[in-house]
N, C-alpha and C positions, 0 to 999 in steps of 0.2 A: 428541776428548777435551779438547784445550786450550780449544776454544770452550766446552765444557760447564763446564770449571773456571772459565773467566772469568765465565760466567753465575752460577755458584755464588758466586764471590767477590763479584760485585756484589750478589747477594741478601743475603749476610751483612753487607755494608757498609750496605745500606739498612736491614736489620732492626736493626743496632746503632744506627744513627742514630735510627730511630723510637723504640726503647726509651729511648734517652738523652733525646730530646725529651719523651717522655711522662713520664718520671720526674723530669726537671728541674723540673717544676711542683710536685712534692710535697715536696721536701726542702730548702726554705729556702736556705741558703748553699752547699749541695753542688752541684758542677758536673760534668757529664759531657761528655766530648770525643770526637767521632768521629775515628778515625784509620784511614788506609788501611794495610792490612797486606799485604805481599807474599804471593803464593799459596803459596810453599814454606816460610813461616815459621810457627812455632807462635803461635797467636793470643794465648794467655795470656802467653807469654814476651814477645811484642811489646808487649802492654799494659803489663806491668811495666816493660819497658825504656823505654817512652815516659812514664816519670815519674809513675805513679800511686803515691804512697807507700803503704807497708804499713798505716800507721795509718789513712789516709784510706779505703783499701779496706775495712778492718775496720769502720770507722764506717758506710760505705755499706751493707755487708751487714747490719749490725745494724738500721739504719733501715729497710732493705727488709723484713727479717723482722718488725719491729714493725708496719709498714704492712700486711703480709699478715695478721697476727694481728688487727689492728683491723678489717680488712675481713671476716674470718671471723666476728668477734663481731657486727658489724653485720648480716651475713646471718642469723645465728642469731636475733638480736633481731627482725628483720623476719619470719622464719618464725613466731616465737612470737606476734607481733602478729596475723598472719594467722589463726593458730589461734584466738586469743581472739575476734577479730571474727566468725569463722565460727561459733564456739560461741554468741556472743551473738545472732547472727541466727537460729540454730536455735531458741534459747530464746524469742525474740520471736515467731517463727512459731507455735510450739507453744502459747504463752500467749495469743495473739490468737484462736485457734480457738474455745475453749469460751466459752459465754455466762457472764455474771456469775452466781455461785452454783453453778457446775459445776466439777468437777475431773475429771481423767482418770486412770484406773487401768487399766493394761494395755490401753490403747486403747479402753476403754469408759467411758461416763458414770457418774460417781458423784454422787448427789444430795447437795447440801450446803445445803439450805434451800429451794430452789425445786423444788416437786414437778413431775415430768414424767411424763405418762402416754402420751406420744406415741411413745416410743422415741427412738433416737438419729438425728437428721436430719443428713445429710452437711453438712459445712461448705464443700464445694466449690461455688464460685459457679455453675458450669454445671449442676449437678444438684440444687441446693436446691429450685427450683420444681417440678422433675419429681417429687421425692420427696414434696413437699407434696401434689401432685396425686394421687399414688398413695395417700397417707394418706387424702385426702378420699374417693377411690373406695372404699377399704376401709370407711370409716365409712358411706358411702352403702349398701353392701351389708348391713352390720350393721343399719342403720336399716330396710331393707326386711324383714329377718328379724324385727325387733322389731314392725313394723306387722302382719305376718302373725300373729305370736304374740299380739299384742294383740287382733286380731279373733277368734281362736279361744279365747283364755284371758284374760279380764279379771281379771288377778291382780296380787298385790303384786309378784311377780317381774317382770312386764312393766314396771311402773312403775319398779322398781329398775334394769332395763336401760336404760330411757329416761333416767333421771337420770345414769347412767354415761356414756351417749352425749353428753348435754349437757355434762358435764364435759370430755369429749374435744374437743368443738367449742370450748369456751373455751380449752383448751390450744392448739388449732390457731390460734385468733385471735392468741394470743401469738406463735406461730411466724411467722405472716404478718407481724406488726408488726416483730419483731426481726430477722428474716432477709430477708424480701422487700424491705422498705424499705431495709435496709442494703445489699442487693445493688444496688438502683437507684441508691443514692448512689455506689457503686463503679463501676457500669457503666450510666450513665443512658441510653445510646443503643442498647441491645440490644433489637431489635424482637421477637425470638422470645421472650425472657423476659417482655416486656410482655404479649404475647399469652397466655403461660402463666399469668401473674398474673391476667389477666382471667378465664380459665377457673376458676382457684382461687376467686376471689371469687364468681363465678356459682354454683359448686357449693355454696359456703358458704351463700349466701343461700337456695338451694333446700333445703339440709338444715335450716336454721333454720325455714323456713316449714313444712316437713313435721313437725317436732317440735311446732310450734305447733298444727298440725292434729290431732296425736295428743292434745293436751291439751284439745281441744274437748269431749271426753267429759265433762270436769269443768266446762267453762266455757261450754257451749252456751247456757245460760240467762242468761249475763252480759250486762247492758246494754252497748250499743256504746260508751258513754262512760266506762265504769268500767275503765279500763286505764292503764297507765303504759308509757313507752318507756325502755329501759335501754341505755346506751352504756358498756360496761365498760372499753373500751380507747381510747387516743388513736391513732386511725388516720386514713387519708385515704380510706377506702372504706366506713365504717360510717355510715349516715345514714338519714333518712326523708324522703320527698318528698310534698308536698301535691299532690293530683291536679289541682287547678285553680288558675289564676292569681288574683291580687288585682285588683280593679277600681281605677279612678282614685279616690284618696281625698284629701280636703282636711283630714281629721282622722282620728285613730285612737286606739284603746286596745288594747294587747296585754297579756294576763294569762296566767300559767301557774304551776303548782306545780313547784318545782325542788329537787333534792337532789344535793349533790356535796361531796366533800372533796378535789378535785383541786388540785394545787399544782405550779407557779405558774399560777394562773388556771384557771377552770372551762372555758374555751374558748368556743365559739359555740353558744348555745342555738338560734338561728335566723338565717337570712340570706335576704334577698329581692333577687334580681338581675333587671334588665331589660336589653334590648338597649342596649348603649352605656354602661351603668352597673352594675358588679358590686356596688356598695355603696349600692343604693337604700334599703334598710332592713335594718339589721344590729344585733343585740345580741351583744356580744363582751366577754369578759374574757381578755386574752392576756398571758402573761408576768407581770410584777410590776405591770402597769398596773391601775387600777380598771376596773370594768365600764363600757363605753361604748355609747352609742346613736348609730348612724350613720344619717343621712338625706342621700341624694345626696352622700355622701362628707364631709359636715359632721359634727362630733363634739360630743357632750355627755357629760361624765363623770358617772356615776351613783353615789350613795353607798350601794351595796348591799354587805352583808357576808353572804355566803351559803355560803362553802366550808367549813362546819363539820360536814358530814356529816348535817345535819338538813334536814327538809322546810321550805321557805319558800315563801310566796306572794308573787309580785312582779307589779307592773303598771306600765306606762309609758303615759302619754297625751301627745298632741301635736296641735297645730292649726297649719295653714299660716299663719294670721294672726299675724304677729310671731314665728312659730316658737316658741310657748310650749310648754313641756314640764313634766311632773310625774312623779316616781318614787315608788312606794309599795312598802313591804316589810311583809308580814304585816298588811296593812290600814291601815298608818300612813304618811303622807307623809314621806319621808326627804329629799327635795330637789326643787327646781324651777329653772326658768330660762327664757330666751327667746333669740331670734335664732338658733334652730337651723333652718337651711334655710328661712327665712321665704318665704312665697308660692311655695313649690315643692310642687306636688301629687305624691303618691305615684303613680308611673306604672303603667299596667296592662300586661298581656301579659308578665309575668315568671315566674320560677321561685322557689318558696318551699321552702327546704330546712331540715330540723331536724337539728341536730348538727354541721353543717359550715359553714365560711365559703367563699363562692364567689369565685374570682378570675376566672372566666369564667361565662357564662350556663349554670347547671346543672352546673358542674364546677370544675376547677382547685383541688381541695381540698388543704389543707396540714395534715398530721397535728398539727403543733404548735399549730394553732388549733382543733382538734376539741373538741367537748364531751365531757366524761367525767362520767357520773352518771345520774340518773333525771329524767324530766320527765313531767308529766301536765296535763290540763285546759288545754291551750293554746288560747286563744280570741282572735279579733280582731273588733273593732267598727269601724265607719266613723264613729265619733263619740267625743267625750270623755265617759267615764263620770264620774258624780258621786262624791264621797267616800263617800257612803252605799252606792252600788252596789258600789264596790270593797271596802268593808268586808264587805258581804254575801258576796262571793265568797271573801274570806279566811277567813271564819268558817263557811263552808258553810251559809249560811242558805237556807231554802227559797225565799226571794225572789231568790236568785242567778240571773242570766241567763246564757245561752250566747251566743257570738259570732254576730252576724248576717252577718259576712263569711266567717269560718271558725269552725266549731264542732268540738270535740274528739270525733270519732267514728272508730272503726276503719276504716270504709268510706271515709273521706276521705283516707287516707294510704297510701303504699306504703313498706315498709322494705327496706333493702339491707345487704349486707355482714355480717350477723350481729347487728344491733341486734335486741333482743327485746321482746316485749309480755308484760306480767303484769297480773293483776287488781289494781286499785287503787281505793280509795274515799277521797277527800280527807276529812280530819278524823277518820276512823275508824282509820287506821293510821299516823298521823303520829308520827315519832320514837319 
């Protein structure tokens, strides 16, 4: 028993000293003293007997009480801060989920200006692509039903269903742009989602082609050069590919009809890449820069003003001798220059893409550089056309020629990713 009492005595002494040392740091001039107390003596009496004055003790108690209250207030403030931060985080998460133009009411989408006919697609990054794929499969089934119906009943209702399906595909393209690209930015290295995206784009291309086939009933007698290509969205998967490469050229003229109101910049109407040089021949208007002609990665700025939503005819000529170039808009020369990649022939065995800028041979597309709008009558010659020849093209003269290197025919291109073809005759349906 005595040994236990001694141990208890030592513990009380140590605890008293620890408390005194801890609190002596908080009370300015107040001092606490550790005192050994006999085991048979009352601790409080011994403390008073050892000269702690009554006023000092009262002051110490008041200071200790004030400290406790301050600590309690601090803890309450910290709890309130935690609650506020948690609430803000929750609001940020809920606000970042909907797309611009959408609000949420009772967990469902409410349309506030941007029409959505696709239904509500999950915002979860792991199942966004899966749901897009399911939507595509659903559209594919409905298209098959439409094809069967069209074969049995060539009616207005069939055309109405086809138009509805086309609208749904347009909506799907917007979903792919806003969500799939956003998902890749968040998780660029996820292989499975990249594979899913490839399947989505493949199915989208197939759907677009089959709708075009449905329209052949009205267009089967259309001349192969009377069409336009439409790129409705700025994507990195919508483009057209020329089926054959360009030959080696020491001069060229490129002409096309173009219509766009995209801002900033209409994007890349065409790009030609060869092994070892992605910018062998490129026409691009990117960001707030003027339209540029690139040859072997050398640049000439062109004085075109075309993003007004109207059809314009543009031509660019170039010769390797001294790198002389000329730029024409609507049949009139708007600018010229020299020293653009002089004595560098355009190389063969490359890939010619409409609507995208290539960072690698046949790929490496960047959505921010994609063309948005319509184009038609894209032709290439391996010589410099005269002013009169260019004017004939811009005014749709019967004397107008077609390109001897590339001519604008449906059979010469393949379209991907939802770019569409429509009937077009230059000068008859302009603006």
